[in-house]
C-alpha positions in Angstrom: 4.4 -132.5 15.4 2.8 -132.5 12.0 4.8 -133.6 8.9 4.3 -131.1 6.1 5.9 -132.2 2.9 6.3 -129.6 0.3 6.4 -131.2 -3.1 6.3 -128.0 -5.2 7.1 -124.4 -4.6 3.9 -123.5 -6.6 0.7 -122.8 -4.8 -1.3 -125.6 -6.4 -4.7 -124.5 -5.1 -4.2 -121.0 -6.4 -3.2 -122.2 -9.9 -6.2 -124.6 -9.9 -8.5 -121.8 -9.0 -7.2 -119.7 -12.0 -10.0 -119.8 -14.5 -8.0 -119.3 -17.7 -10.1 -119.8 -20.8 -9.5 -119.3 -24.5 -10.3 -115.8 -25.5 -8.8 -114.3 -22.3 -6.1 -111.7 -22.5 -3.6 -112.6 -19.8 -0.3 -111.2 -18.5 2.0 -114.0 -17.5 4.9 -112.9 -15.2 7.8 -115.2 -16.0 10.9 -115.7 -13.8 14.1 -115.3 -15.9 17.5 -116.0 -14.4 20.3 -113.8 -15.7 23.8 -113.7 -14.2 22.7 -115.3 -11.0 19.8 -112.9 -10.5 16.1 -113.6 -11.1 14.0 -110.9 -12.8 10.4 -110.9 -13.8 9.3 -110.4 -17.4 5.7 -110.0 -18.5 4.3 -111.8 -21.5 0.8 -110.4 -22.4 -1.4 -111.9 -25.0 -4.4 -113.9 -26.0 -5.0 -117.4 -24.7 -5.5 -119.6 -27.8 -5.9 -123.0 -26.0 -6.0 -124.7 -22.7 -5.0 -128.3 -22.7 -5.3 -131.1 -20.1 -7.4 -129.1 -17.7 -6.2 -128.9 -14.1 -4.1 -132.1 -14.1 -0.4 -132.0 -13.5 0.5 -131.7 -17.1 -2.0 -128.9 -17.9 -0.8 -126.2 -20.3 -2.2 -123.0 -21.8 -1.0 -121.3 -25.0 -0.6 -117.5 -25.2 -0.2 -115.5 -28.4 1.0 -112.0 -28.9 2.2 -109.9 -31.8 5.6 -108.4 -31.1 7.2 -106.1 -33.7 4.8 -107.3 -36.3 5.7 -111.0 -35.7 3.3 -113.4 -33.9 4.9 -115.1 -30.9 3.3 -118.0 -29.2 4.4 -119.5 -25.9 3.0 -122.7 -24.2 3.1 -122.4 -20.4 2.8 -125.3 -18.1 0.1 -124.5 -15.5 2.1 -125.5 -12.5 5.6 -124.5 -13.5 7.6 -122.7 -10.8 9.0 -120.4 -13.5 5.7 -118.5 -13.6 5.5 -116.0 -10.7 1.8 -115.0 -11.3 -0.9 -114.9 -14.0 -3.1 -111.9 -14.3 -6.3 -111.9 -16.3 -6.4 -108.6 -18.1 -9.5 -109.0 -20.2 -12.1 -111.7 -20.7 -13.8 -112.1 -24.1 -16.7 -114.3 -25.0 -15.6 -116.9 -27.7 -17.5 -119.7 -29.4 -14.6 -122.1 -29.8 -12.5 -124.2 -27.4 -9.3 -123.6 -29.5 -8.7 -120.3 -31.2 -6.0 -121.5 -33.7 -7.8 -119.7 -36.5 -6.5 -116.4 -35.1 -3.1 -117.3 -36.6 -4.5 -117.3 -40.1 -6.7 -114.3 -39.4 -3.7 -112.3 -38.2 -1.7 -113.3 -41.3 -4.6 -112.2 -43.6 -4.9 -108.8 -41.8 -1.1 -108.2 -42.1 -1.2 -109.0 -45.8 -4.2 -106.7 -46.2 -2.3 -103.9 -44.4 0.7 -104.5 -46.7 -1.5 -104.3 -49.7 -3.1 -101.1 -48.5 0.3 -99.5 -47.7 1.6 -100.3 -51.2 -1.5 -98.7 -52.7 -1.1 -95.6 -50.6 2.6 -95.4 -51.6 1.7 -95.4 -55.3 -0.9 -92.8 -54.8 1.5 -90.6 -52.9 4.1 -90.8 -55.6 1.6 -90.2 -58.3 0.4 -87.1 -56.4 3.9 -85.8 -56.3 4.4 -86.5 -60.0 1.0 -84.7 -60.8 2.0 -81.7 -58.8 5.4 -81.5 -60.6 3.5 -81.7 -64.0 1.1 -79.0 -62.9 3.9 -76.7 -61.8 5.7 -77.3 -65.2 2.5 -76.5 -67.1 1.9 -73.3 -65.1 5.5 -72.2 -65.7 5.1 -72.9 -69.5 1.8 -70.9 -69.5 3.4 -68.0 -67.8 6.2 -68.0 -70.3 3.7 -68.1 -73.2 1.7 -65.3 -71.6 4.9 -63.2 -71.4 5.6 -63.8 -75.1 2.1 -62.7 -76.0 2.4 -59.5 -74.0 5.8 -58.7 -75.7 4.2 -59.3 -79.1 1.2 -57.0 -78.3 3.6 -54.3 -77.1 5.8 -54.4 -80.2 2.8 -54.4 -82.6 
């Protein structure tokens, strides 16, 4: 009779075999307990960092943008609250830690805000220009009508 001691509900070999690297887009299925039931919720994003390798305290950081706000979660590699991790896309990166993505995303969002403001001012100025053009045409028609009346009476 063999003694098998289960120390963790997590399949340690499968998690060690996961080759999660910075630059990967991953979908992490998290177990969430609500009202006594456990449901799965996906968190898909870019892996910014992997820390402490394959040891017991190993973690990986995932970032996604939800509703225009950047959300980062740090997942322990061997936590039983993770059901599975799927690698969606693999990108080639030249850094071990991609923390610069935070600043890059902020710059892009500021640029988009600036661009939208500029578009708004152009849109309103176009409306104003159309209104002015319509008013000038109306005035020209009225002047033309006056000139026709003067020619008829003369």
